[in-house]
C-alpha positions as CSV (number, residue, x, y, z in Angstrom):
1,X,67.9,13.9,91.2
2,X,67.5,15.4,87.8
3,X,66.8,18.9,87.6
4,X,64.2,18.8,84.6
5,X,62.4,16.8,82.1
6,X,63.9,16.9,78.6
7,X,61.8,17.8,76.2
8,X,63.8,17.9,73.3
9,X,66.3,19.9,70.8
10,X,67.7,19.0,67.2
11,X,71.1,21.1,66.4
12,X,71.2,24.6,65.0
13,X,68.4,24.6,63.0
14,X,66.1,23.7,66.2
15,X,67.9,26.0,68.9
16,X,69.2,25.0,72.5
17,X,67.7,21.8,74.1
18,X,64.5,22.4,76.1
19,X,63.9,21.3,79.6
20,X,60.9,21.5,81.9
21,X,62.0,22.9,85.1
22,X,61.0,20.7,88.1
23,X,61.0,23.6,90.2
24,X,58.1,25.3,87.6
25,X,56.5,22.5,86.8
26,X,53.8,23.0,89.1
27,X,53.2,26.3,86.9
28,X,51.0,24.4,84.7
29,X,51.3,23.9,81.1
30,X,49.6,23.1,77.5
31,X,50.1,20.7,74.9
32,X,48.1,21.9,71.7
33,X,48.3,20.8,68.2
34,X,46.0,19.5,65.4
35,X,45.1,16.0,65.3
36,X,48.1,13.6,63.9
37,X,50.8,16.5,65.1
38,X,52.1,14.3,68.0
39,X,50.5,15.5,70.9
40,X,50.0,12.3,72.3
41,X,53.8,11.5,72.1
42,X,54.9,14.6,74.0
43,X,52.4,13.3,76.7
44,X,54.0,10.2,76.8
45,X,57.6,11.6,77.0
46,X,56.7,13.9,79.4
47,X,55.0,11.2,81.8
48,X,58.4,9.2,81.5
49,X,60.3,12.3,82.6
50,X,58.1,13.2,85.7
51,X,58.1,9.1,86.6
52,X,61.8,8.9,86.2
53,X,62.2,12.5,88.6
54,X,60.0,10.5,91.4
55,X,56.9,12.6,90.6
56,X,53.9,10.9,90.1
57,X,51.5,11.3,87.0
58,X,47.7,11.2,86.3
59,X,46.5,10.9,82.8
60,X,43.8,9.9,81.0
61,X,44.0,7.2,77.9
62,X,41.5,8.7,75.0
63,X,42.3,6.3,72.4
64,X,44.2,3.5,74.4
65,X,47.8,4.3,73.2
66,X,49.0,5.6,76.3
67,X,49.0,2.0,78.2
68,X,52.4,1.2,76.4
69,X,54.2,3.5,79.2
70,X,53.9,0.0,81.2
71,X,55.8,-1.7,78.5
72,X,59.5,-1.1,77.2
73,X,59.7,0.0,73.5
74,X,61.8,-2.0,71.1
75,X,64.3,-0.7,68.2
76,X,62.9,-4.0,65.9
77,X,59.6,-2.1,66.0
78,X,58.3,-0.4,62.9
79,X,57.2,2.5,65.0
80,X,60.3,2.9,67.2
81,X,62.7,2.7,64.3
82,X,62.5,6.3,63.1
83,X,63.1,7.5,66.9
84,X,67.0,5.7,66.8
85,X,67.8,8.4,64.3
86,X,65.8,11.2,66.0
87,X,67.7,10.2,69.4
88,X,71.3,10.5,68.0
89,X,70.2,14.0,66.4
90,X,69.0,15.1,69.6
91,X,72.3,13.8,71.2
92,X,70.6,11.4,73.6
93,X,73.9,9.5,74.3
94,X,72.1,7.6,77.3
95,X,68.7,6.8,75.3
96,X,67.5,3.3,75.8
97,X,63.8,1.3,75.9
98,X,62.1,0.8,79.2
99,X,58.9,0.0,80.8
100,X,57.6,2.4,83.3
101,X,55.6,1.8,86.6
102,X,51.9,2.2,85.8
103,X,48.4,1.6,88.0
104,X,45.6,1.2,85.4
105,X,42.1,2.6,86.4
106,X,38.6,2.7,85.1
107,X,35.1,4.2,86.3
108,X,33.4,1.1,84.7
109,X,35.8,-1.2,86.6
110,X,36.7,-3.1,83.4
111,X,40.4,-2.2,82.2
112,X,41.7,-1.2,85.8
113,X,41.0,-0.5,89.1
114,X,37.4,0.9,89.9
115,X,37.1,4.6,90.6
116,X,34.3,5.5,92.9
117,X,33.5,9.0,94.6
118,X,30.1,9.6,96.8
119,X,27.7,12.0,96.0
120,X,28.4,14.2,98.8
121,X,31.9,14.2,97.4
122,X,30.9,15.1,93.8
123,X,28.3,18.3,95.3
124,X,25.8,19.9,93.7
125,X,27.5,22.2,91.4
126,X,29.8,19.3,89.6
127,X,26.7,16.9,89.7
128,X,24.4,19.6,88.2
129,X,27.2,19.9,85.0
130,X,27.0,16.6,84.9
131,X,23.2,16.3,84.7
132,X,23.0,19.3,82.3
133,X,20.6,20.7,84.9
134,X,18.8,23.9,84.7
135,X,19.5,26.7,87.1
136,X,15.9,26.1,88.7
137,X,16.3,22.3,88.7
138,X,20.1,23.2,90.3
139,X,18.2,24.9,92.7
140,X,16.6,22.1,94.1
141,X,19.3,19.5,94.0
142,X,21.2,22.1,96.4
143,X,17.8,22.2,98.4
144,X,18.6,18.4,98.7
145,X,22.2,18.4,99.7
146,X,21.7,21.0,102.8
147,X,18.4,18.7,103.9
148,X,20.7,15.7,103.8
149,X,23.3,17.6,106.0
150,X,20.6,19.0,108.5
151,X,18.5,15.4,108.9
152,X,21.9,13.2,108.8
153,X,21.4,11.8,105.8
154,X,24.9,10.2,104.0
155,X,24.5,10.7,100.2
156,X,26.9,7.9,99.1
157,X,25.4,6.8,95.7
158,X,22.6,7.4,93.2
159,X,20.2,5.5,94.9
160,X,20.4,7.8,98.1
161,X,19.9,10.8,96.0
162,X,16.8,9.3,94.4
163,X,15.3,8.2,97.5
164,X,15.9,11.8,98.8
165,X,14.3,13.5,96.2
166,X,11.0,11.1,96.2
167,X,10.9,12.3,99.9
168,X,11.5,16.0,99.0
169,X,8.4,15.6,96.5
170,X,6.3,14.2,99.3
171,X,7.3,16.8,101.7
172,X,7.1,19.7,99.5
173,X,4.4,21.8,101.0
174,X,6.1,21.6,104.3
175,X,9.9,22.3,103.2
176,X,8.8,25.0,100.7
177,X,7.7,27.1,103.9
178,X,11.6,27.2,105.0
179,X,13.4,26.6,101.6
180,X,11.1,28.2,98.8
181,X,8.8,26.6,96.2
182,X,9.8,23.0,95.4
183,X,7.9,22.1,91.5
184,X,7.1,18.7,91.5
185,X,7.7,19.0,87.6
186,X,11.7,19.9,88.6
187,X,12.6,17.0,91.1
188,X,11.1,14.6,88.1
189,X,13.3,15.9,85.8
190,X,16.1,15.3,88.0
191,X,15.2,11.9,88.5
192,X,14.8,11.6,84.4
193,X,18.5,12.8,84.4
194,X,19.8,10.4,86.7
195,X,18.0,7.6,84.8
196,X,20.1,8.9,81.7
197,X,23.3,9.0,83.8
198,X,22.4,5.3,84.8
199,X,21.8,4.3,81.2
200,X,25.5,5.6,80.4
201,X,27.3,3.4,83.0
202,X,27.4,6.1,85.4
203,X,25.8,4.4,88.4
204,X,28.9,2.9,89.4
205,X,30.8,5.8,89.5
206,X,28.9,6.8,92.7
207,X,29.6,4.7,95.8
208,X,32.1,3.2,98.0
209,X,34.9,2.5,98.7
210,X,35.7,5.8,97.3
211,X,39.3,6.6,95.7
212,X,42.1,7.4,98.2
213,X,44.0,10.3,96.7
214,X,47.0,8.9,98.5
215,X,46.9,6.0,96.1
216,X,47.3,8.3,93.0
217,X,50.6,10.0,94.7
218,X,52.7,6.7,95.1
219,X,56.5,6.0,94.0
220,X,57.7,2.6,93.4
221,X,60.6,1.0,95.1
222,X,62.9,2.5,92.5
223,X,61.8,5.9,93.8
224,X,59.9,6.4,90.4
225,X,56.6,8.1,90.3
226,X,53.6,6.2,89.5
227,X,51.9,6.9,86.2
228,X,48.5,6.3,86.9
229,X,46.4,6.1,83.6
230,X,42.6,6.3,83.2
231,X,41.0,4.4,80.6
232,X,39.0,7.0,78.8
233,X,38.1,4.9,75.4
234,X,35.0,3.8,76.7
235,X,34.5,7.1,78.9
236,X,34.6,9.3,76.1
237,X,31.2,8.3,74.8
238,X,29.8,10.0,77.7
239,X,31.9,13.3,77.8
240,X,30.0,15.0,80.4
241,X,31.0,12.4,82.7
242,X,34.7,12.6,81.5
243,X,35.1,16.2,82.1
244,X,33.3,15.9,85.4
245,X,35.2,13.1,86.7
246,X,38.4,15.1,85.9
247,X,37.0,18.2,87.5
248,X,36.1,16.6,90.4
249,X,39.3,14.6,90.8
250,X,41.3,18.1,90.6
251,X,38.8,19.9,93.3
252,X,39.4,16.9,95.4
253,X,43.3,17.4,95.4
254,X,42.6,21.2,95.6
255,X,40.6,20.5,98.9
256,X,42.5,17.9,100.4
257,X,45.7,18.7,100.0
258,X,47.9,21.0,102.6
259,X,49.5,23.8,101.3
260,X,53.4,23.4,100.2
261,X,54.4,26.7,98.7
262,X,56.7,26.4,95.9
263,X,58.6,22.8,95.9
264,X,61.5,21.5,94.3
265,X,59.3,18.9,92.1
266,X,55.7,18.8,91.9
267,X,53.7,16.3,94.2
268,X,51.8,15.4,91.5
269,X,51.2,16.3,87.8
270,X,47.7,16.1,86.3
271,X,47.3,15.9,82.6
272,X,43.8,16.9,81.5
273,X,43.3,15.5,77.7
274,X,40.7,16.7,75.2
275,X,40.5,19.7,77.7
276,X,38.0,21.4,75.6
277,X,35.6,19.1,76.8
278,X,35.3,20.8,80.2
279,X,34.6,23.9,78.9
280,X,32.1,23.8,76.2
281,X,28.6,25.1,77.4
282,X,30.1,25.3,80.7
283,X,28.2,27.6,83.0
284,X,30.1,30.6,84.3
285,X,29.9,29.5,87.9
286,X,32.0,26.2,86.5
287,X,34.5,28.2,84.6
288,X,35.0,30.1,87.9
289,X,35.8,26.9,89.8
290,X,38.0,26.0,87.2
291,X,39.9,29.3,87.4
292,X,40.2,29.2,90.9
293,X,41.7,25.6,91.4
294,X,44.1,26.6,88.4
295,X,44.9,29.5,90.2
296,X,45.6,28.0,93.6
297,X,46.2,24.5,93.3
298,X,50.1,25.3,92.5
299,X,50.4,25.9,95.9
300,X,49.4,22.5,96.8
301,X,52.4,21.0,94.6
302,X,49.7,20.0,91.7
303,X,51.0,20.9,88.1
304,X,48.1,21.1,85.8
305,X,48.6,20.4,82.1
306,X,45.7,20.6,79.4
307,X,45.9,18.9,76.1
308,X,43.7,20.0,73.0
309,X,44.0,20.6,69.2
310,X,43.7,24.8,69.7
311,X,44.7,27.1,72.7
312,X,41.6,29.1,72.0
313,X,39.3,25.8,73.5
314,X,40.8,27.2,76.8
315,X,39.2,30.4,78.3
316,X,41.9,33.3,78.5
317,X,42.0,33.6,82.0
318,X,43.1,29.9,82.7
319,X,45.3,30.2,79.4
320,X,47.1,33.1,81.0
321,X,48.1,30.6,83.9
322,X,49.8,28.0,81.9
323,X,53.5,28.9,81.7
324,X,54.9,25.7,80.3
325,X,53.9,25.5,76.7
326,X,54.3,23.0,73.8
327,X,52.3,24.0,70.3
328,X,52.6,21.1,67.8
329,X,51.4,22.7,64.6
330,X,48.2,24.5,63.8
331,X,46.7,24.1,60.4
332,X,45.3,27.2,58.8
333,X,42.9,26.0,56.4
334,X,40.1,29.0,57.2
335,X,39.9,32.4,58.0
336,X,39.2,31.2,61.6
337,X,41.9,29.1,61.5
338,X,44.2,31.9,60.5
339,X,42.9,34.1,63.4
340,X,43.6,31.5,65.9
341,X,47.2,30.9,64.8
342,X,47.6,34.3,65.0
343,X,46.4,34.6,68.5
344,X,48.2,31.3,69.5
345,X,51.6,33.2,68.0
346,X,51.1,36.4,70.1
347,X,50.8,34.0,73.7
348,X,55.0,33.4,73.2
349,X,58.2,35.4,74.2
350,X,59.5,36.3,70.6
351,X,62.3,34.7,69.0
352,X,64.5,37.1,66.7
353,X,65.6,34.1,64.7
354,X,62.0,33.2,63.2
355,X,58.6,34.1,62.6
356,X,56.2,32.4,65.7
357,X,53.6,32.1,63.1
358,X,55.1,30.8,60.7
359,X,56.9,28.1,63.1
360,X,53.5,27.0,64.4
361,X,52.1,26.5,60.7
362,X,55.1,24.8,59.7
363,X,56.5,22.4,62.0
364,X,56.2,18.7,61.0
365,X,54.9,15.9,62.9
366,X,57.1,15.0,66.1
367,X,57.9,18.9,66.1
368,X,56.5,21.3,68.1
369,X,57.3,25.4,69.2
370,X,58.2,25.2,72.9
371,X,58.5,27.8,75.5
372,X,59.4,26.8,79.2
373,X,59.4,29.0,82.6
374,X,63.0,29.9,83.1
375,X,64.5,31.5,86.4
376,X,62.2,33.2,88.6
377,X,59.3,31.7,86.6
378,X,59.9,34.1,83.5
379,X,58.5,32.5,80.0
380,X,61.6,31.1,77.9
381,X,62.2,32.8,74.2
382,X,60.3,30.6,72.1
383,X,62.0,27.7,70.2
384,X,61.4,25.2,67.5
385,X,62.1,21.5,68.9
386,X,62.4,18.3,68.0
387,X,60.4,16.3,70.2
388,X,62.7,13.5,72.1
389,X,61.5,10.0,71.5
390,X,59.9,7.9,73.8
391,X,61.4,5.3,76.1
392,X,58.4,3.0,76.5
393,X,56.5,1.4,73.6
394,X,54.3,3.2,71.4
395,X,50.6,2.2,71.1
396,X,48.7,0.0,73.5
397,X,49.9,-3.1,75.5
398,X,47.6,-6.6,75.1
399,X,44.8,-7.4,77.2
400,X,46.8,-10.4,78.7
401,X,49.6,-7.7,79.6
402,X,47.0,-5.5,81.3
403,X,45.2,-8.4,83.0
404,X,48.8,-9.3,84.4
405,X,49.7,-5.9,85.7
406,X,46.3,-5.4,87.4
407,X,47.0,-9.0,89.1
408,X,50.4,-7.7,90.5
409,X,49.2,-4.1,91.5
410,X,49.6,-3.5,95.2
411,X,45.8,-2.1,95.0
412,X,44.5,-5.1,93.6
413,X,41.5,-6.0,95.4
414,X,41.1,-2.9,97.3
415,X,38.3,-1.1,95.1
416,X,37.0,-4.3,93.4
417,X,33.9,-5.2,95.4
418,X,31.7,-2.3,96.4
419,X,30.4,-1.5,99.8
420,X,26.8,-0.6,100.5
421,X,26.7,0.8,104.2
422,X,24.2,2.5,105.6
423,X,23.1,5.5,104.2
424,X,20.1,8.0,102.9
425,X,18.2,5.2,101.1
426,X,18.2,2.5,104.2
427,X,17.6,5.7,106.7
428,X,14.8,7.0,104.6
429,X,13.5,3.4,104.0
430,X,13.5,2.7,107.5
431,X,11.6,5.7,108.4
432,X,8.7,4.8,106.0
433,X,8.6,1.3,107.3
434,X,8.3,2.9,110.7
435,X,5.8,5.2,109.5
436,X,3.9,2.5,107.6
437,X,3.9,0.3,111.1
438,X,2.7,3.5,113.5
439,X,0.0,3.9,110.4
440,X,-1.3,0.3,110.8
441,X,-0.9,0.3,114.6
442,X,-3.1,3.8,114.5
443,X,-5.5,1.7,112.2
444,X,-5.4,-1.1,114.6
445,X,-6.5,1.2,117.6
446,X,-9.1,3.1,116.0
447,X,-10.9,-0.2,114.8
448,X,-10.3,-1.2,118.4
449,X,-12.2,2.0,119.3
450,X,-14.6,2.0,116.9
451,X,-15.6,-1.6,118.2
452,X,-15.9,-0.6,121.9
453,X,-18.1,2.2,121.1
454,X,-20.1,0.0,119.0
455,X,-20.5,-2.4,121.9
456,X,-21.3,0.4,124.1
457,X,-24.1,1.5,121.8
458,X,-25.8,-2.1,121.8
459,X,-25.5,-2.4,125.6
460,X,-27.4,0.8,125.9
461,X,-29.9,-0.5,123.4
462,X,-29.8,-3.7,125.8
463,X,-28.4,-5.8,122.8
464,X,-26.9,-8.7,123.8
465,X,-23.9,-10.6,121.8
466,X,-26.4,-13.5,121.3
467,X,-29.0,-11.6,119.4
468,X,-31.8,-12.0,121.8
469,X,-33.4,-8.8,122.7
470,X,-33.8,-8.3,126.4
471,X,-36.1,-5.1,127.7
472,X,-35.5,-3.6,131.2
473,X,-39.0,-2.4,133.0
474,X,-38.9,1.5,133.8
475,X,-42.3,1.4,135.0
476,X,-45.1,-0.7,136.0
477,X,-47.0,-0.1,133.1
478,X,-44.6,-1.2,130.7
479,X,-44.2,-4.5,133.0
480,X,-48.0,-5.3,133.1
481,X,-48.1,-5.5,129.2
482,X,-46.6,-9.3,129.6
483,X,-49.5,-10.2,132.3
484,X,-52.4,-12.4,131.1
485,X,-56.0,-11.2,130.8
486,X,-57.2,-13.4,133.6
487,X,-54.4,-12.3,136.2
488,X,-55.0,-8.8,135.3
489,X,-59.1,-9.0,136.2
490,X,-58.5,-11.3,139.2
491,X,-55.9,-8.5,140.8
492,X,-58.7,-5.3,140.0
493,X,-61.4,-7.2,142.0
494,X,-59.1,-8.0,144.6
495,X,-58.0,-4.5,144.6
496,X,-61.8,-3.0,144.6
497,X,-62.7,-5.6,147.2
498,X,-60.4,-4.4,150.0
499,X,-61.1,-1.2,149.5
500,X,-64.2,1.2,150.4
501,X,-66.3,0.4,148.0
502,X,-65.6,-3.1,148.2
503,X,-66.5,-3.1,151.7
504,X,-69.9,-1.3,150.9
505,X,-70.8,-3.9,148.9
506,X,-69.7,-7.0,151.4
507,X,-71.9,-5.5,153.8
508,X,-75.0,-5.1,151.1
509,X,-74.6,-8.9,150.6
510,X,-74.6,-9.8,153.8
511,X,-77.2,-7.5,155.5
512,X,-79.6,-8.9,152.4
513,X,-78.9,-12.6,153.8
514,X,-79.3,-11.7,157.5
515,X,-82.8,-10.2,156.3
516,X,-83.8,-13.0,154.7
517,X,-83.5,-15.0,157.8
């Protein structure tokens, strides 16, 4: 096993040959320089060196050029012709062109295996950064995540989060007593930002099957580290999604990998291209998170290398942790450029043979000012270095070559089909359906109770279902109203005749009759 990654050399005018020690490769690093000065080639040869040493690599392909790592270079290519002379000048006697093991990834699933994570794994801090939420809106998102944990509501994809926010708004009065005020306006603002993310194509990033970190840390049959290339040319159209994804990946590595101390070589090397996107307008909480990850993740055996145009793009606290540095040319066209150039030169261990500031300004394309960690992690003296030529192809591979590599990958089919298992959306939908059925049953029960009550009222009012009115006798007087007039008179006469007065009348009549005889 080789002891380091060969960076370059070039003879007396360039100083000693430069190696990046594998033992200190997890101490992080920086590749900086203006556009067109050779940063991509430096990234390419470092990825080759780590892969040859059995160290897996993860990098983002912003311009599409790095896909050439999967194919061998050619001396007949115009792009490679200058490298033959450079290899001889540096003293690369065993230089040859060859391909390297590559796995392609793509958040959109077009140019590589799909990359997904769940909303829960992303967490409220990174999701707030992705959605560009205010502090108050971030607070609402934290409440949503807290309730999801307490209620057993898995947040896997965006529809889970959207349905939870709807439920949060509907129950804000009850929840506000426990968690604080939940303004409807803040909930609506988060929903609108989720809609923007959906329009940017970010919906496919959230869901299952989620990326397994072990799939980034593989080696091939020859023991070479797998070079994982994230297709980022389309992704750069959504810089917030790009930066948040890479930071999420770093955070997941930090959370899941066990402590290994200072290994003989890294378990994984992570290249963060266009690093300024991570720090532009980032809140302090996020910067603190990056600093924490950068400080502690080396003990997990992971080396992080930031690629940017200017070292000033990286916060000073993080820049101080980047021990392995390759500085390509910085052009000093303005007063601010000259200030940045001076500050960049001051971060190197001086070499008495030349001015570091002049060297950073004057190095040509393919040259760099380098400083690598030496024994006991001490920064090496700055050297002017001619970067070694890459063995793989310069420039992108063809779409047909990419499709063939994807089809032959041992991960083919593992992430292609999304899963949609029971989660917050389905659980809340089931609760809503159950509540709707309960409401229907309550309404039906109420209707039955009202019908029964109406029947009782009609019965009490002596009203039958046929509509005929039936009166019940409550006294003799009321019943006599239905009798005929003649019947009434007859009964009255009989009553009188049977009484005392009647008997007197009868005796009077009979007495008269007897007297007449």
